[in-house]
C-alpha positions as CSV (number, residue, x, y, z in Angstrom):
1,M,125.7,-84.3,137.5
2,R,125.9,-83.5,133.8
3,F,126.4,-80.1,132.1
4,S,124.4,-79.9,128.9
5,T,125.7,-77.4,126.3
6,E,123.6,-78.4,123.3
7,E,121.3,-75.3,123.4
8,Y,124.4,-73.0,123.7
9,E,126.2,-74.7,120.8
10,F,123.1,-74.6,118.6
11,S,122.6,-70.9,119.2
12,H,126.3,-69.8,118.9
13,N,127.7,-72.6,116.7
14,R,130.6,-73.2,119.1
15,K,131.3,-74.7,122.5
16,P,131.0,-72.3,125.4
17,R,134.3,-70.9,126.7
18,G,135.9,-67.8,128.2
19,F,134.8,-65.0,130.4
20,G,131.3,-63.6,130.5
21,M,127.9,-63.7,132.1
22,W,126.9,-67.3,132.1
23,M,123.3,-68.4,132.5
24,F,122.3,-71.9,133.7
25,S,119.0,-73.7,134.0
26,I,118.9,-75.9,137.2
27,N,115.6,-77.7,137.7
28,D,113.8,-75.0,135.6
29,K,115.3,-72.2,137.7
30,I,117.4,-69.7,135.7
31,L,120.6,-68.6,137.5
32,G,123.6,-66.6,136.3
33,W,127.2,-65.8,137.3
34,T,129.9,-63.6,135.9
35,G,133.4,-65.0,135.4
36,T,135.1,-67.7,133.5
37,L,133.0,-70.7,132.4
38,T,134.9,-72.9,134.9
39,E,134.2,-70.5,137.8
40,A,130.5,-70.2,136.8
41,K,130.2,-74.0,136.4
42,N,131.7,-74.5,139.9
43,K,129.1,-72.0,141.4
44,A,126.3,-73.8,139.4
45,R,127.4,-77.2,140.7
46,A,127.5,-75.9,144.3
47,K,124.0,-74.4,143.9
48,A,122.7,-77.6,142.4
49,K,124.0,-79.6,145.4
50,E,122.1,-77.0,147.6
51,I,118.9,-77.6,145.7
52,G,119.3,-81.4,145.6
53,N,118.0,-84.0,143.1
54,V,119.7,-82.3,140.1
55,Y,120.9,-84.6,137.3
56,E,121.5,-82.0,134.6
57,I,122.5,-78.4,134.4
58,K,122.0,-76.6,131.1
59,V,124.3,-73.9,129.9
60,L,121.9,-71.4,128.3
61,P,122.6,-69.3,125.2
């Protein structure tokens, strides 16, 4: 499973990091979690496993 940050980096001119409200696109579903990026990525990864057949998770701007 790959995390794609290209859209975020294009919009903010930096890599995603820190604490905040993080939005992810998983199979065209938009989901969000509050916390550090690491915590949010772990929750997104768990949700993707629930959904199944997910190859890429996008970090949205």
